[in-house]
C-alpha positions as CSV (number, residue, x, y, z in Angstrom):
1,M,52.9,0.2,38.2
2,N,54.6,-3.1,38.9
3,R,55.3,-3.4,42.6
4,T,58.3,-5.4,43.8
5,A,57.1,-8.2,46.0
6,A,60.2,-8.3,48.1
7,P,63.9,-7.4,47.8
8,D,65.9,-10.0,46.0
9,R,69.2,-8.5,45.2
10,L,70.1,-8.0,48.8
11,P,67.9,-10.1,51.1
12,P,66.6,-8.1,54.2
13,A,68.5,-10.3,56.6
14,Q,71.7,-9.0,55.0
15,V,70.7,-5.3,55.3
16,E,72.2,-3.9,58.4
17,T,71.4,-0.3,57.9
18,W,68.3,1.4,56.4
19,V,68.7,4.9,55.1
20,F,65.4,6.8,54.5
21,D,64.8,10.1,52.9
22,L,62.2,12.2,54.7
23,D,59.8,14.4,52.7
24,N,57.5,12.7,50.2
25,T,59.1,9.4,51.2
26,L,57.9,8.6,54.7
27,Y,54.6,10.3,54.0
28,P,52.7,10.4,50.7
29,A,53.5,13.1,48.2
30,S,49.7,13.8,48.1
31,C,49.9,15.1,51.6
32,S,49.5,18.9,51.9
33,L,52.8,19.3,53.9
34,F,55.4,19.8,51.2
35,P,53.4,22.1,49.2
36,Q,53.5,24.5,52.2
37,I,57.3,24.4,52.0
38,D,57.1,25.0,48.3
39,V,55.0,28.1,48.7
40,R,57.2,29.5,51.4
41,M,60.3,29.0,49.3
42,R,58.7,31.1,46.6
43,H,57.8,33.9,49.0
44,F,61.3,33.8,50.5
45,I,62.9,34.2,47.1
46,A,60.5,36.9,46.0
47,E,61.1,39.0,49.2
48,R,64.9,38.6,49.3
49,L,65.6,39.1,45.6
50,G,62.8,41.6,44.8
51,L,61.1,39.3,42.3
52,G,57.5,38.7,41.4
53,L,56.0,35.4,42.6
54,D,56.1,33.9,39.1
55,Q,59.7,34.8,38.6
56,A,60.6,33.5,42.0
57,F,58.9,30.2,41.3
58,A,60.8,29.8,38.0
59,L,64.1,30.6,39.7
60,Q,63.2,28.2,42.6
61,K,62.7,25.2,40.2
62,S,65.6,26.2,38.0
63,Y,68.0,26.1,41.0
64,Y,66.4,22.9,42.2
65,R,67.1,21.1,38.9
66,Q,70.7,22.7,38.6
67,F,72.0,22.5,42.2
68,G,70.0,19.7,43.8
69,T,68.2,22.1,46.2
70,T,66.8,25.6,45.8
71,L,68.9,26.6,48.9
72,R,72.2,25.5,47.3
73,G,71.5,27.7,44.3
74,L,70.5,30.7,46.5
75,M,73.7,30.3,48.5
76,L,76.0,30.0,45.5
77,M,74.3,32.6,43.3
78,H,73.1,35.1,45.8
79,G,75.0,34.6,49.1
80,I,71.8,33.7,50.9
81,E,72.3,32.6,54.5
82,P,71.1,29.1,54.8
83,E,69.9,29.3,58.4
84,A,67.5,32.1,57.6
85,F,66.1,30.2,54.6
86,L,65.6,26.9,56.5
87,A,63.9,28.7,59.4
88,Y,61.6,30.4,57.0
89,V,60.6,27.6,54.7
90,H,60.0,25.1,57.5
91,D,57.8,27.3,59.5
92,I,54.8,25.3,58.5
93,D,51.7,23.5,59.8
94,H,52.9,19.9,60.5
95,S,49.6,19.0,62.0
96,V,48.3,18.1,58.4
97,L,50.3,14.9,58.9
98,E,48.4,12.0,60.3
99,A,49.9,9.2,62.4
100,A,51.0,6.3,60.2
101,P,50.4,3.1,62.3
102,R,51.0,0.8,59.4
103,L,54.4,2.3,58.6
104,D,55.2,2.3,62.4
105,A,54.5,-1.5,62.5
106,A,56.4,-2.1,59.3
107,L,59.5,-0.3,60.7
108,A,59.2,-2.2,63.9
109,G,59.3,-5.5,62.0
110,L,62.3,-4.5,60.0
111,A,65.7,-5.6,61.4
112,G,68.7,-3.3,61.3
113,R,69.6,0.3,62.1
114,K,67.5,3.0,60.7
115,L,68.6,6.6,59.7
116,I,67.1,9.7,58.1
117,F,69.1,11.4,55.3
118,T,67.4,14.6,54.3
119,N,68.1,17.8,52.4
120,G,65.8,19.5,55.0
121,S,66.6,20.5,58.5
122,Q,66.8,18.4,61.7
123,P,63.9,20.3,63.5
124,H,61.7,19.8,60.4
125,A,62.6,16.1,60.4
126,V,61.9,15.7,64.1
127,A,58.5,17.3,63.6
128,V,57.6,15.0,60.8
129,L,58.7,11.8,62.5
130,E,56.8,12.8,65.7
131,R,53.6,13.5,63.8
132,L,53.9,10.2,61.9
133,G,54.5,8.4,65.2
134,I,57.6,6.7,64.0
135,A,60.5,8.8,65.7
136,R,61.4,5.9,68.0
137,H,62.7,3.7,65.1
138,F,65.5,6.1,64.0
139,E,68.9,6.2,65.5
140,G,69.9,9.4,63.9
141,I,69.1,12.2,61.5
142,F,71.7,13.4,58.9
143,D,70.3,16.8,57.7
144,I,71.5,19.5,55.3
145,V,73.4,21.2,58.1
146,A,75.4,18.0,58.8
147,S,76.3,17.8,55.2
148,R,77.5,21.4,55.3
149,F,74.7,22.5,53.0
150,V,75.9,20.3,50.2
151,P,72.7,18.5,49.1
152,K,71.9,15.1,47.7
153,P,72.9,13.9,45.1
154,Q,76.3,15.4,45.6
155,P,78.5,12.5,46.8
156,E,80.1,14.4,49.7
157,G,77.0,14.1,51.8
158,Y,76.8,10.3,51.4
159,D,80.4,9.9,52.4
160,A,79.9,12.1,55.4
161,L,76.8,10.1,56.4
162,I,78.7,6.8,56.2
163,R,81.5,8.2,58.4
164,R,79.2,9.7,60.9
165,F,77.3,6.4,61.5
166,A,80.1,4.0,60.6
167,F,78.2,1.5,58.4
168,D,79.1,-0.6,55.4
169,P,77.2,0.8,52.4
170,R,77.4,-2.7,50.8
171,R,75.1,-3.9,53.6
172,A,72.8,-1.0,53.5
173,A,69.6,0.1,51.7
174,M,68.5,3.6,50.8
175,V,64.8,4.6,50.2
176,E,64.1,7.8,48.3
177,D,61.3,9.6,46.4
178,I,63.8,11.2,43.9
179,H,65.6,8.5,41.9
180,R,68.6,10.7,41.0
181,N,69.5,10.9,44.6
182,L,69.9,7.1,44.6
183,A,72.7,7.1,42.0
184,P,75.5,7.9,44.5
185,A,74.1,5.3,47.0
186,A,74.2,2.6,44.2
187,Q,77.8,3.6,43.3
188,L,78.7,3.0,47.0
189,G,77.1,-0.5,46.9
190,M,73.8,0.3,48.6
191,T,70.6,-1.4,47.5
192,T,68.3,1.3,46.2
193,V,64.6,1.7,46.6
194,W,62.6,4.4,44.6
195,V,59.2,5.4,45.9
196,R,57.7,6.5,42.7
197,Q,54.6,8.7,42.9
198,D,52.8,10.2,39.9
199,D,51.3,12.9,42.2
200,H,54.7,14.0,43.4
201,P,54.7,17.8,43.5
202,D,57.8,18.0,41.3
203,F,56.9,15.1,39.1
204,K,58.1,16.8,35.9
205,V,61.4,17.7,37.5
206,V,61.9,14.3,39.2
207,I,61.1,12.2,36.1
208,Q,62.4,12.8,32.6
209,D,61.6,10.7,29.6
210,D,65.2,9.8,29.0
211,D,66.2,9.2,32.6
212,D,68.6,6.3,33.2
213,L,67.2,4.1,36.0
214,S,69.9,1.5,36.0
215,H,71.0,2.5,39.5
216,V,67.5,1.8,41.0
217,D,67.1,-1.8,42.2
218,H,63.4,-1.5,43.3
219,V,60.6,0.7,42.1
220,I,57.7,0.8,44.5
221,D,54.5,2.8,45.2
222,D,53.6,1.7,48.6
223,L,56.4,1.9,51.2
224,P,54.7,0.2,54.2
225,H,53.6,-2.7,51.9
226,W,57.2,-3.1,50.6
227,L,58.7,-3.0,54.1
228,E,56.2,-5.6,55.3
229,Q,57.2,-7.8,52.4
230,A,60.9,-7.2,53.1
231,A,60.6,-8.2,56.7
232,S,58.7,-11.3,55.8
233,H,61.2,-12.4,53.1
234,P,62.4,-16.0,53.8
235,S,66.0,-14.8,54.2
236,A,64.9,-12.5,57.1
237,R,63.7,-15.5,59.2
């Protein structure tokens, strides 16, 4: 993969707000954290809907593709209460995450506000940030509850995020592991950064052969490295 050396469409000195996704973005997709969530989703669906695990898995991924999150599909199609779902699927072992000192240092060197924008829950986000040792860098967390359970990439959540934290999207950057979630950000004027990982647990769902990537400004495979380069860009001095 070609790695972008440093942002050039919007120099880092001009980025006032950095918006980061959480899962499989701030930690590698190869980590054994998100697969735990994946398995618990499957078991939740099987138990609540009276399905076998294979049927539950197929439904889980179908709703993920169709609605943006499995939860959204379960809410719309089956009236599942979101609080119960989130509590169940995020009841996982966060200790598999190791501290990320290089990411911590890269975030410390990056000027501007830093926010989390996640389709997960705030308690889960807090647990992840604390395990990684990077919680101190983030001003706020905008989770699926804050977006009234309307997930990325639906535009309503992006608008609500901007209103909540009062920032100019034209002077913001968004970092994501799922490129389709960057499309609304690009439409709002944000610089977009896709953390592309071939070992992503939903690689076949996240990437299709005919995907339009025109909304992606930077494709990277090493977030700490890219942030280090961004912080050292001449325009940031």
